[in-house]
C-alpha positions in Angstrom: 68.6 179.6 149.8 70.3 179.1 146.4 71.8 182.4 145.1 71.8 183.4 141.4 74.9 182.3 139.5 77.3 185.2 138.7 79.1 184.7 135.5 82.8 185.4 135.4 84.0 188.3 133.3 86.6 187.6 130.7 86.5 190.9 128.7 87.4 191.0 125.1 87.1 194.0 122.8 85.2 193.9 119.5 86.4 196.5 117.0 84.5 197.4 113.8 84.3 200.6 111.9 86.3 202.5 114.6 83.8 201.4 117.2 84.9 199.4 120.2 82.6 197.2 122.4 83.9 195.4 125.5 82.2 192.1 125.8 82.6 190.5 129.2 80.7 187.2 128.4 81.8 186.2 124.9 83.7 183.3 126.6 80.4 181.5 127.0 80.5 180.8 123.2 82.9 177.9 123.9 80.4 175.1 124.1 83.1 172.5 124.9 84.5 174.5 127.9 83.9 173.0 131.3 83.5 176.6 132.6 80.7 177.2 130.1 78.9 173.9 130.8 79.3 174.6 134.5 77.7 178.0 134.2 74.8 176.7 132.1 74.1 173.9 134.6 74.3 176.3 137.5 71.7 178.5 135.7 69.5 175.5 135.3 69.8 174.6 138.9 69.0 178.1 140.0 66.0 178.3 137.6 64.7 175.0 139.1 65.1 176.3 142.6 63.5 179.7 141.8 60.5 178.1 140.3 60.2 175.2 142.7 57.0 176.7 144.2 55.4 176.3 140.8 55.8 172.5 140.8 52.1 171.8 141.5 50.9 174.4 139.1 53.2 173.0 136.4 51.8 169.5 137.1 48.2 170.8 137.0 48.8 172.5 133.6 50.5 169.4 132.2 47.6 167.3 133.3 45.1 169.8 131.8 46.9 169.6 128.4 47.0 165.8 128.7 43.4 165.5 129.7 42.2 167.6 126.8 44.2 165.6 124.2 43.0 162.4 122.6 46.2 160.4 123.3 45.3 157.5 121.0 44.6 159.0 117.6 45.3 158.8 113.9 45.5 161.2 111.0 43.1 161.2 108.1 44.5 158.9 105.4 46.0 160.7 102.3 46.0 158.9 99.0 49.2 158.7 97.0 49.4 156.3 94.2 47.9 152.9 95.2 48.1 153.5 98.9 46.5 155.5 101.7 49.2 157.0 104.0 48.5 158.0 107.6 50.0 158.2 111.1 49.0 156.7 114.4 49.9 157.6 118.0 49.0 155.7 121.1 48.5 156.6 124.7 51.8 156.5 126.5 53.8 156.8 123.3 55.8 160.0 122.6 56.1 159.8 118.8 53.9 157.4 116.9 54.0 155.4 113.7 53.6 156.2 110.0 51.5 153.6 108.2 49.8 152.8 104.9 47.0 150.6 103.4 46.6 149.5 99.8 43.8 151.3 97.9 41.2 148.8 96.7 39.6 149.4 93.3 41.8 152.4 92.8 40.1 153.6 89.6 36.6 154.0 91.1 35.5 157.5 92.1 34.7 156.6 95.7 38.4 155.7 96.2 39.1 159.3 96.8 37.1 159.1 100.1 39.5 158.0 102.9 38.6 154.7 104.4 37.5 154.2 108.0 40.5 152.3 109.4 40.0 152.1 113.1 42.3 149.8 115.0 45.5 148.5 113.5 44.8 145.4 111.3 46.6 142.7 109.4 46.5 144.7 106.2 48.2 147.8 107.7 51.9 148.3 106.9 54.0 150.2 109.4 56.5 152.3 107.5 58.3 153.9 110.5 57.9 153.2 114.2 59.3 156.4 115.6 59.0 155.3 119.2 61.2 152.3 118.4 63.7 154.5 116.6 63.8 156.9 119.5 64.9 154.2 122.0 68.2 155.1 123.6 67.9 158.7 122.5 66.8 161.8 124.4 65.8 163.5 121.2 64.4 162.5 117.8 63.5 164.6 114.8 62.5 163.4 111.3 64.1 165.5 108.4 62.7 163.6 105.5 60.1 160.9 104.7 59.6 160.4 101.0 58.1 157.4 99.2 58.7 156.6 95.5 55.8 157.0 93.2 55.6 153.2 92.8 55.4 152.9 96.6 58.4 150.6 96.8 61.1 152.6 98.6 61.0 155.0 101.6 63.8 157.5 102.1 63.9 158.9 105.7 66.3 160.9 107.7 66.7 161.3 111.5 68.4 163.7 113.9 69.0 162.3 117.4 70.9 165.3 118.8 69.0 168.4 117.9 71.6 170.0 115.7 69.6 169.4 112.5 72.3 167.2 110.9 70.5 164.1 109.6 71.4 160.6 108.6 69.4 159.3 105.7 68.5 155.7 105.1 66.4 153.8 102.5 63.8 151.2 103.4 62.5 148.6 100.9 58.8 148.6 101.7 58.3 145.3 99.8 60.7 143.4 102.1 60.8 145.6 105.1 64.6 145.6 105.0 66.9 148.6 105.2 69.2 149.0 102.3 72.9 149.5 102.9 72.7 153.1 101.6 73.6 155.6 104.4 74.0 159.3 103.7 75.5 161.3 106.6 75.1 165.0 107.6 72.4 165.8 105.1 69.9 168.6 105.2 66.1 168.4 105.4 64.1 166.7 102.6 64.6 164.1 99.9 63.3 163.9 96.4 62.9 160.7 94.3 63.3 160.4 90.5 61.8 157.0 89.8 63.2 154.2 92.0 66.8 154.5 91.0 67.8 158.1 91.9 67.4 160.2 95.0 68.2 163.9 95.2 69.1 165.6 98.5 70.8 168.7 100.0 74.0 169.2 102.0 75.2 172.2 104.0 78.4 174.1 104.1 80.5 174.9 107.2 78.1 177.8 108.0 75.1 175.4 108.0 73.8 176.8 104.7 72.2 174.3 102.4 74.5 175.1 99.5 74.4 172.0 97.2 72.1 169.4 95.6 73.4 165.8 95.2 72.2 162.8 93.3 72.4 159.4 94.9 71.9 156.2 92.9 70.2 153.5 95.0 72.6 150.7 96.0 75.8 152.7 95.5 78.2 154.1 98.1 77.6 157.6 99.3 81.1 158.6 98.1 80.0 158.0 94.6 77.2 160.6 94.8 77.2 163.4 92.3 76.9 167.1 93.2 74.5 168.4 90.5 74.4 172.0 91.7 76.3 174.1 94.1 75.7 177.8 94.8 78.9 179.6 96.0 77.0 182.8 96.9 76.7 182.7 100.7 73.5 184.7 100.6 71.6 181.9 98.9 69.9 178.7 100.3 69.5 175.8 97.9 66.5 173.4 97.8 65.4 170.6 95.5 61.9 169.1 94.8 59.7 167.8 92.1 56.5 169.1 90.5 53.2 167.4 91.4 52.9 166.4 87.8 56.1 164.4 88.2 57.3 166.0 84.9 60.1 168.0 86.3 62.8 168.1 89.0 63.4 171.7 90.3 66.2 173.3 92.2 65.5 176.6 93.8 68.3 178.9 95.0 67.0 181.8 97.0 68.2 184.6 99.2 65.8 186.7 101.2 65.2 188.9 98.2 66.2 187.0 95.1 65.3 183.7 93.4 66.7 181.5 90.7 65.0 178.2 89.5 66.7 175.4 87.6 64.7 172.6 86.0 65.4 169.1 84.7 63.0 166.6 82.9 62.2 163.9 85.4 62.7 161.3 82.7 66.4 162.1 82.4 67.6 162.4 86.0 71.3 162.1 85.0 70.9 165.2 82.8 71.9 168.8 83.4 69.6 171.2 85.2 68.9 174.4 83.2 68.2 177.9 84.6 64.7 179.3 83.8 65.2 183.0 84.6 68.7 184.0 85.7 68.8 185.7 89.1 68.3 189.4 89.2 68.8 191.1 92.6 65.5 191.9 94.2 63.4 189.7 91.8 61.7 186.6 93.3 59.8 184.0 91.5 58.3 180.5 92.0 57.4 178.1 89.2 54.9 175.3 88.8 53.7 173.5 85.7 50.3 172.9 84.1 49.0 171.5 80.8 47.0 173.9 78.6 45.6 172.9 75.2 47.8 169.8 75.3 51.0 171.8 75.9 53.0 172.1 79.1 53.1 175.7 80.5 54.9 177.4 83.4 52.8 179.1 86.0 55.0 181.8 87.6 54.4 183.8 90.8 56.8 186.8 90.7 57.4 190.3 91.9 58.8 191.7 88.6 55.6 193.9 88.3 55.1 194.9 91.9 56.1 194.2 95.5 52.9 192.2 96.3 53.5 189.7 93.4 51.5 188.7 90.4 51.0 185.5 88.5 51.9 185.0 84.8 52.2 182.1 82.5 54.0 181.0 79.3 54.8 177.8 77.3 57.4 175.6 78.9 59.9 175.8 76.1 63.3 177.2 75.5 62.3 180.7 74.4 61.1 182.2 77.6 59.8 185.8 77.8 61.1 188.1 80.5 59.1 187.8 83.7 57.6 191.2 83.2 56.4 190.0 79.8 54.6 186.9 80.8 50.9 186.5 79.9 48.9 187.8 82.9 46.9 185.4 85.0 46.5 187.4 88.3 47.4 191.1 88.3 49.4 192.9 91.0 47.3 194.7 93.6 48.5 197.0 96.4 45.9 195.5 98.8 46.5 191.8 98.0 49.7 189.8 98.6 49.9 186.8 96.3 51.6 183.9 98.1 51.6 181.2 95.4 49.8 178.8 93.1 49.3 175.1 93.4 48.7 173.3 90.1 46.8 170.1 89.4 45.6 168.4 86.2 42.1 169.8 86.5 42.4 172.9 88.8 44.7 175.5 90.2 44.6 176.9 93.8 45.7 180.5 94.5 47.0 181.4 98.0 46.8 185.1 98.9 46.4 187.5 101.8 43.8 190.2 102.0 42.9 192.3 105.1 45.5 190.5 107.2 44.0 187.0 106.6 45.4 184.2 104.4 42.8 183.1 101.8 42.3 180.6 99.0 40.8 180.8 95.5 40.3 178.0 92.9 40.3 177.9 89.1 38.9 174.9 87.3 40.7 174.0 84.1 37.9 172.1 82.3 38.0 174.5 79.3 41.4 176.0 79.8 42.2 179.1 81.9 39.3 180.8 83.7 38.9 182.9 86.7 40.0 182.3 90.3 36.9 182.1 92.6 37.4 182.7 96.3 36.7 179.7 98.7 34.5 180.9 101.5 35.1 179.9 105.2 32.7 180.5 108.1 34.7 182.8 110.4 36.1 186.3 110.3 39.6 185.4 111.7 40.8 182.0 110.6 43.6 180.1 109.0 43.0 178.0 105.9 45.3 176.3 103.5 45.9 173.3 101.3 46.7 170.1 103.1 48.5 167.0 101.7 47.5 166.7 98.0 50.2 164.6 96.4 48.2 163.4 93.4 48.2 165.3 90.1 44.8 164.1 88.8 42.7 164.2 91.9 39.0 165.4 91.8 39.0 166.4 95.5 41.3 168.6 97.5 42.4 168.2 101.1 42.3 171.5 103.1 42.9 172.5 106.7 40.8 175.1 108.6 41.2 176.4 112.1 40.7 179.6 114.2 41.5 180.7 117.7 38.3 179.1 118.9 37.9 176.3 116.3 40.0 173.2 116.8 41.7 172.2 113.5 39.6 170.6 110.9 40.6 168.5 107.9 38.3 169.3 105.0 37.6 167.6 101.6 36.7 170.1 98.9 34.9 168.7 95.8 36.3 170.7 92.9 33.3 170.0 90.7 30.6 171.1 93.2 32.5 173.4 95.6 31.1 171.3 98.5 33.2 171.2 101.7 33.1 168.1 103.9 34.6 167.9 107.4 36.6 164.7 107.4 37.9 165.2 110.9 38.0 167.8 113.7 40.7 167.6 116.3 38.9 166.3 119.4 39.3 168.4 122.6 38.3 166.2 125.5 36.7 167.5 128.7 33.6 169.1 127.2 35.2 171.9 125.2 32.6 174.3 123.6 33.9 177.0 121.3 31.0 179.2 122.3 32.7 179.6 125.7 35.4 181.7 124.0 35.5 184.7 121.7 38.1 186.1 119.3 38.1 189.4 117.4 40.3 191.9 115.7 41.4 195.3 117.1 43.6 198.0 115.5 46.3 199.8 117.5 47.9 203.0 116.3 51.7 202.9 116.0 53.9 205.8 116.9 54.0 206.9 113.2 50.2 206.6 112.8 50.1 203.2 111.1 47.3 200.9 112.2 48.6 197.6 113.6 46.2 194.6 113.6 45.7 192.9 116.9 44.0 189.5 117.5 42.3 189.1 120.9 41.1 185.8 122.5 39.4 185.4 125.8 36.5 183.6 127.6 33.2 184.9 126.4 32.0 185.4 129.9 34.9 187.5 131.0 33.9 191.0 132.1 36.0 193.2 129.8 35.0 196.4 131.7 37.8 195.7 134.2 41.5 195.0 133.6 42.8 191.5 133.2 46.1 189.7 132.9 47.3 189.6 129.3 49.7 187.3 127.4 51.0 189.5 124.5 52.7 187.5 121.7 54.8 189.0 118.9 57.1 187.9 116.1 57.5 190.3 113.2 60.3 189.0 111.0 60.9 187.2 107.6 57.5 188.2 106.3 56.1 185.4 108.4 52.5 185.9 109.6 51.2 185.0 113.0 48.1 183.1 112.0 44.9 182.8 114.0 44.9 179.1 115.0 43.8 176.9 117.9 46.2 176.0 120.7 44.9 173.6 123.3 47.5 174.7 125.8 46.1 178.3 125.8 43.0 177.0 127.5 45.0 176.8 130.7 45.5 180.5 130.4 42.0 181.4 129.2 40.2 179.5 131.9 42.3 181.3 134.5 41.1 184.7 133.2 44.1 185.6 131.0 43.5 187.4 127.7 45.6 186.1 124.9 46.7 188.7 122.4 48.7 188.5 119.1 50.3 191.7 118.0 50.7 191.5 114.2 53.7 193.9 114.1 55.6 195.1 111.0 58.3 192.8 109.8 55.7 190.0 109.5 53.7 189.4 106.4 50.1 189.9 107.6 49.5 193.1 105.6 51.6 192.5 102.5 55.1 193.0 101.3 55.3 196.6 102.4 54.4 195.5 106.0 57.5 193.3 105.9 59.8 195.9 104.3 58.8 198.5 106.9 60.0 196.1 109.7 63.4 195.0 108.3 66.9 196.3 108.0 67.1 200.0 108.7 63.3 200.0 109.5 63.6 197.2 112.1 62.7 199.4 115.1 59.1 199.7 113.7 58.7 196.1 114.9 59.6 197.1 118.5 57.6 200.3 118.6 54.6 198.6 117.1 54.6 196.1 119.9 54.9 198.7 122.6 52.0 200.6 120.9 49.9 197.5 121.1 50.6 197.2 124.9 49.7 200.9 125.3 46.5 200.4 123.3 45.4 197.5 125.5 46.0 199.6 128.6 44.2 202.6 127.1 41.2 200.4 126.4 41.1 199.3 130.1 41.6 195.7 129.1 44.7 195.4 131.2 47.4 197.3 133.1 51.2 197.4 132.5 51.9 195.3 135.6 49.6 192.5 134.2 51.2 192.0 130.8 53.7 189.3 130.0 55.3 189.5 126.6 56.1 186.3 124.7 58.3 185.8 121.7 60.6 183.2 120.3 63.6 183.1 117.9 63.4 186.4 115.9 60.5 187.2 118.1 63.0 186.9 121.0 64.9 189.8 119.4 61.7 191.7 119.8 61.5 190.6 123.4 65.0 191.8 124.2 64.4 195.1 122.5 61.2 196.0 124.3 62.7 194.9 127.6 65.3 197.7 127.1 63.0 200.3 125.5 60.0 200.0 127.7 60.7 197.8 130.7 58.0 199.6 132.8 55.3 198.4 130.5 55.6 194.7 131.1 55.4 192.5 134.2 57.4 189.8 132.5 59.2 188.8 129.3 59.2 185.2 128.1 61.9 184.8 125.5 62.3 181.4 123.8 65.5 180.6 121.9 65.9 184.4 121.6 68.0 186.3 119.1 69.3 188.8 121.7 72.9 189.2 120.7 72.1 189.9 117.2 74.9 192.4 116.3 77.6 190.0 117.6 76.2 187.2 115.5 75.8 189.3 112.4 79.5 190.3 112.7 80.6 186.6 112.4 80.3 185.4 108.8 81.6 182.0 109.9 78.5 181.3 112.1 75.5 179.4 110.8 73.1 181.6 108.8 74.9 184.9 109.3 75.6 185.9 105.7 72.1 184.7 104.6 70.6 186.9 107.4 72.3 190.1 106.1 69.3 190.5 103.7 67.0 190.5 106.7 68.8 192.7 109.3 71.4 194.4 107.2 75.2 193.9 106.9 77.0 195.4 109.9 80.2 193.7 108.9 80.7 195.9 105.9 78.4 198.8 106.5 78.9 201.2 109.4 75.4 202.7 109.2 73.9 199.2 109.7 76.4 198.6 112.5 75.3 201.7 114.4 71.6 201.0 113.8 71.8 197.4 115.1 74.0 198.6 118.0 71.2 200.9 119.0 68.7 198.1 119.5 70.6 194.9 120.0 69.3 193.6 123.3 72.6 192.4 124.8 74.4 195.7 124.1 71.7 197.9 125.5 71.2 196.4 128.9 71.3 199.3 131.4 71.4 199.9 135.1 67.6 200.2 135.6 64.7 198.0 136.7 63.6 195.3 134.3 60.6 193.0 134.1 61.1 189.5 135.3 62.6 187.6 132.4 62.6 183.9 131.6 64.9 182.8 128.7 64.5 179.3 127.4 67.1 177.9 125.0 68.7 174.6 123.7 72.3 173.7 123.9 72.3 172.1 120.4 70.3 174.8 118.6 72.1 175.7 115.4 69.8 178.6 114.4 70.0 180.8 117.5 72.9 179.7 119.6 72.5 179.1 123.3 75.3 181.6 123.9 73.0 184.6 123.0 70.5 184.2 125.9 73.3 183.0 128.2 75.2 186.2 127.7 72.0 188.3 127.9 71.0 186.8 131.3 74.5 187.1 132.7 74.6 190.8 131.7 71.1 191.5 133.0 72.0 190.0 136.4 75.2 192.0 136.6 73.8 195.3 135.4 70.1 195.7 136.1 68.8 197.3 139.3 65.7 195.2 139.6 64.0 192.1 138.1 64.5 188.4 138.4 66.3 186.8 135.5 66.1 183.0 134.7 67.8 180.9 132.1 66.6 177.4 131.3 68.8 175.5 128.8 67.6 172.2 127.4 70.7 170.0 127.2 69.2 167.6 124.5 67.1 169.7 122.2 67.1 171.8 119.1 65.7 175.1 117.9 62.1 173.8 118.3 62.8 172.6 121.9 62.5 169.1 123.2 61.0 166.3 121.2 58.3 163.8 122.2 54.9 165.1 123.0 54.9 164.5 126.7 58.2 166.3 127.2 56.8 169.1 125.0 53.7 169.4 127.2 55.9 169.6 130.3 58.0 172.3 128.7 54.9 174.2 127.8 53.6 173.8 131.4 56.8 175.2 132.7 56.5 178.3 130.6 52.8 178.8 131.4 53.2 178.3 135.1 56.0 181.0 135.2 53.8 183.3 133.1 50.8 182.9 135.4 52.9 183.4 138.5 54.4 186.6 137.0 51.0 188.2 136.4 49.2 186.7 139.5 
């Protein structure tokens, strides 16, 4: 019988603001140490041993996911310039290929209807064969894939380790040859200005995208020019272009403040100019549109209210203050404006109302008009714009899904409002959405706030008796947990599990205040909301505490660690994926990736003793106690640069040393990143591992 690894203790004392904390396991931060690697490998061996009895269940679930998936498939072609772009994947292949076909008779109206392509043919051009590129590597991730407007060059970047440091290359699509240009250690994304210049981002030592660079095709990387650098460690820098291809734009943004710089695309060697200088707490996003023959800025901003509004002005040098822009969409307390997409003939507004993301469209035939909501057929759904790269397109590509509806690709005719389903993700094995039901409940938090809860289960499940529940939560960064289809959840649903999403504060489901009430010195609302949802499910008779497994990842892993300490008796198990469970230690290390940027989210304990004490009161690692805990499975990646492997490693070590009850498992992927392993078959097996553990925990 293999016994659980016991991590050695090498105590060090952390001292801040007159507070001392003795950390026995900080030595695990040394990724190069043989002692660290030995411990991580021992934990992997123990986890494999402790879950060996689940091997058949894991294989069953893997085969279920595989059998429900159309393994040979292709995406709906998207028109860009004179080509249709799409991707293919084949049975037995892990990654797939990106391809294109030339548009025939490009100026005729029917050429906005994607062609029926079928099998690969002699006219198809393969841009990237990712399976070939992955040969010899255990991991592959694409950071950029950008084609020039002419269609001649493809810029693409790859990460073969999982640390999100990419190498960028350029392919001549006319000859099929790779150019000699190589850009090392670049960040996500790449933006073309014509065929001659490429703009991209680099990161600083703390893995913050801090600068934008200009590369001239055919020249050495050492000749590249830094066109913008932000020295403020709270700000991330990004670069892109407007759909109209009139402007290049640099956005520098912290969690609470934005600044946008612009450059005419026709003069890529020019100087970027600031539109509205940064003001702490003011966020804005800019796009362009032509009105009465003049270019205008369309600006989504929070200068008039927390939930944002939309204004506009002429795109000239005499810009009014954000608060003085002409009003297009007014601020509302019950509607969170998320942004505007502009086109030559229409604008699309994205917003949230009643906890659901929605879309509205304005036609620009006679200038500015009114936004009209686009209707969708379900109560709980996720809808959004898909790939729409062309400025002057008469149809829009949209996506639609719900917890019971497999993802659909829609074509929306702007002139008529007609929606056409171009493709629905095929679920093999006779899936019928009528066999499942989803609905919204509201739980009451400890301070009386109503928390939205999404529930999904088989339609024939007798809900008058308790059932096992998988309770998912996130609640950070104003990110919303959207109601979408997940084929792997069928393996839970068909075994009688109820799948529940708790839309706790700190997320963005109910507007900016919902986010503000779950961040910094209000962060504990995220945790108490989640516990209140568990209590509500039990009070309704839907489940019992010994039949709930909580699931969260990344910042949602912080939530998992907190509720494990605060209410261990209310969960049978905790599944924590790349969990942020040593949050205070990380936020006290400005040299770590993302730390300074994250101070706007969690608070700054490095300089502020009040924040230090508040984070110390909920940080999962620091609050492990000698009491019974639920069974806990922590899954992490050795090369994750966002939430370092050391956090769950320390957490599991301390739980095993301190807790009086509970099984604690750590699974570390040795060749993966923040998103886990790459390659769809490996991803399915990783999912099967988690689901098998979950089912065993609540069996």
